[in-house]
N, C-alpha and C positions, 0 to 999 in steps of 0.2 A: 504493500500500500504506500509506503514511504517512497519507494523507488518510482512508482507511477506518478506520484505527486511532483517529484523532482523533474521527471521527464516532461510533464505538462507545463511546468514553470520555466523550463529551459528557454523556449522561444521568447518568452516575455523578458527573461533576463538579458537576452541578446539584443532585443529590440532597440533600446536607447542608443547603444553605440553604433549599430548598423544604420540607424536613421538620423544620426547626429547632424548630418548636413541638410536634412529636409526642411527644417524651419527657415533657413536662409534662402533655399531655393524657392520655397513657397512664397516667402515674403517678396522675393524679386519678381515672381510671376505676376503678382498683382500690383507691383510697384511701378509708377507712383499713383496713388489713389487720391491725393490732395495736392494743394499748392506746395511748392518747394521754396523755402526761404533761402535767399542767396545774399549772404553778408559781404558787403564791400567795405574794406577798412579805411575808406577815405570819404570826404564829403562829396555830395553830388556835383557833377559838372566837370570833374577833372578827367585826366587821361585814363586812370585806372577804372573809374566809373564808366567811361565810354566803352572800354574793352569789355567789362562785365555785362553791360546792357546789350551790346552787339552780339555777344556769344549766347547769352541766355535766351534772347529772342528766338534764335534758331534752335537752340538746344531744347527748349520747351516744346516746340513743334515735333522734334524727333522723339521725344518721350511721351507726347500726347498729354502733357500737363504743363501748366504755366509756372513760371518762376516769379517771385516777388523780390525785387532788389531792395535790400535793407542797408542803407548807408550808415555806417557806424564809425565816423572819424573820431580822432582824439587819441592821445597817448601813444602816438606813433604806431597805431595798430593794436595796441594792448587791449583796448576795450573790445574790439571785434574778435580778437583771438580768445579772450576769456569767455565771451558769449558763445562762441563756437565750441570750445572745448567742454563747456558745461551742458551743452544741448544733448538731447537724446540721440544716440547713434543709429537712427532709423532711416537715414537718407533724406530727411525732410528739412535739415539745416546744413547748408554747405557754406563755404567761405572762399573768397578769392584771395588766396595768399600770394605774397610776392616777395621780392628779395629782401625787403626791410623786415617784414613780419617773421620770416623764417631763416634769415641770413644775417644781415648786418646788425640789426638791433640786438638779437640774442648774443651776438659775438662781442658787442661792446658795452652791454649793460645787463643788469639782472632784470629779467622779466618774469612775471607771475605765471608763466606757463612753460612747458617743455616743448620746443618747436618740433620735436620728433615724436616723443611718446604720447603727447596729448592729441594727436591728429591722425587721421587716416588719409593717405595720399589718394586722390582720385585721378588726376591727370594734369598734364601741362597744357596751357593755352598757347603761349608763345613768348617771344622776347624781342627786345630792341637793344641794339648796342649803345654803349656810351661813346662819345666822340671827344677827343682832346682838341680843344680850340684855344687859340691865343689872340691877344690884341694884335690886329694886323699892322699896327705901327711898329711892332718889334722888328729888329733887323734879322728876321728869321723867315726862311722860305719853306723849309721842310723839317721833318723830325730830326734829322741829323744835325741841322743847324740849331735846333732847339736844345738838344743835348749839349752841344758845344757852348751855347749861351748859358745854360744852367751851370756847367762846370766853371765857366769864367766868372760867374756871379754867385758863387756858393753862399747859400743862406740869405740871399737878397731878393730872390724871385718869389712873389706871392701868388697864391691861387685861391679862388673862391670855391665854396661848396654849398650845397643845399642845407647844410647843417652838420654838426659834429656827429660822426657815426653813420652818416648817410653813405649810399653807394658812391656818390660823387666825391666824397671825402676819402673813402677807403681805396677807391680805384687809383686816385692820384698818389696816395701813400704807397700803394703797391708798386706803382711805376717808379717813384722816387727811391724806394728801397732797392729795386733791382738796378737802377742806374747809379746808385750811390751818390745822389745829389739831393740833399735835404732842401725842402721848400717851406715857405711860411704859409701856414693855413689860416684863411680868413673865413669863418663860418657865417652863413646868412640864413635867414628864415625862408628857405625855398630857393629853387634854382633860378627863378626869374631875376631877382635882384643880384644874384651872383653873376649872371650873364650880363646884366646891365653895367655892372662895375668893370667887368672885363672889357666890354666894348668902350667904356669911358676911360680906360687906362688906369683905374684905381688898383686893379690887380692885373697880372699878366696872363693868367690861364685859368681854365675851368674845364671840368670833365662831365658835362651834362649828358642826359639821354638824347638820342638822335632827334626825337620828335621836338624837343624843346629848342634845339639848336639849329635845325635845318633851315628855317626861314632866315636866320641871321647869317648863316654860312652863304646861302644863295644871294643874300643882299650885300655881301662883302663886309659886314660889320665885325665878323670874326673870321679867322683862318683855321680851317680844319687840317690837322696834321696826322691823325691816326684814329682808328676805331678799335673797340674791343670786339670779341666774338671770334668764331672759328673761320669766318670768311668775310670778304668785303661787303659792305652794305650796298644793296642795289641802288639806293638813292645817291650814294657817293662812290661810284665805281673807281674813281682815280685816287681815293684815299686808302692807303694800306692798313692792314691790321697790325697790331703791335706784335703779334706772333711773326709776321713777315719781317718785321724790323728787328727781330732777335730777342724780344722779351718773351717770357714764358708765363703760363698760368693766367693768360688774359682772355680766356674764353668766357670770362665773367660778363654777364649781361643783366639788364633790367628785365627780369622774367615775371610772368604771371601764371598762376596755376590754381587748381581747385583742390581743397581739402575739406574733410568733414571731421566730426568728433572721433576720437579713438574708439575702436571696437565695432565699426560698421560691418554688417553682414557682407561677406565676400561676394555673394551673388549680386547684391545691390551695387557694390563698387564696380563689378564687371559690367553691369548694364549701363551705369553712368559713364564709365570710361569708353565703352564701345560707342555710345551715342555721341559723346563729346568729340571723339576722334572723327566720326562721320561728318559732324558739323565743320570741324576744322579743315577737313580735306575737300570741302566744297570749292569748286573753281573760283568763286567770287569772294571767298572769305579773306584771302590775302588783301584784296582791294578794300574790303570793308574795314579791316584793321589797319590799313595803310595810313590813315590819318594820324595814328600814334606810332607809325613806323614799326609796328609789331609784326613779326614773321611767325605764322602759325607753326607750332612744334608738337604735333600729336605724338604721344608715346604711351606705353602701357603704364598702369598704376605702379607696378613694381619698379619700372625704370624711373618714373617720376620720384618715387620715394628715395631711390639711390641718388638722384640729382639733388634733392633737398639736402641729404646728408653730406654730400660732397661740397655743396656751396656753403653750408654752415661751417664745415671744417676749414674751408679756405679762409673765410673771414675771421674765424676764431684764431687761427694760427697767425694771421697778419696782425690782428689787434694785440695779441700777446707779444709778438716780435717788436712792434712799434710802440708798445706800452700805451695803447689807446683804451681807456676805460672811462665811461661816462657816469659811473656810480658815485 
């Protein structure tokens, strides 16, 4: 009798482990069943906001459900990151992470979230390079001339940035570190005033994102010497990459991607990643993101997670080497 009872119970004992993956799959099959909240960690109207709205408009159609864009600016992305990390990991709260929230800020200051452990990587959206520009009145025609100018004026050349710890700050410090030519950092509240002062001669250089600098380059108000990234920017085909010029580790770019709270069901992540990549591969998406000079970069969720970790490690190592701490 005891043996028969055990045999009858055996299938039930095996059931939980054999069907462990079914809740996730079932959840994904019906997902999404309601509006998806998409947190953008900047105020409405900026470049990051435009990227988010452009992508989610198409993405919602691919999923058969609408996105509601929730702009949560403030704290350098901290408020948005905390809201996302604390949300239910059910796929109905996503966030547009970018290089500041998951790279430069955690590398240079203590933030109340773990940029890796507190989030689920969903997928990369795309990226735009940074471009080294100088005051055109300097006696400098190209990057080689600029390096010679820096060496001849050690510690006298100043550069502006969008703020201490920003990508525009750390990218210039990375370049100065590799060249062995220290420069004077002048932090501003945003990249626009930094560019204005470079054009006016108050500083000699700045390393803004391509979208912010392009109109000034084309207008001759600043001179472009080099771009970051693994290849030349289509908008500036005659401007070399820093890698071409002999510097290393300058595949760094201003990137945008999608994350959710930690612990999201794998099947939901897979569905979100697949549909996002379908949207990004649409023939006209490059043109739609072109206003912010963003190049679509579809990749798997696993590859995006690896990208996040690599970028964080890059800026953390630089901040430590250059003793950059904002705490």
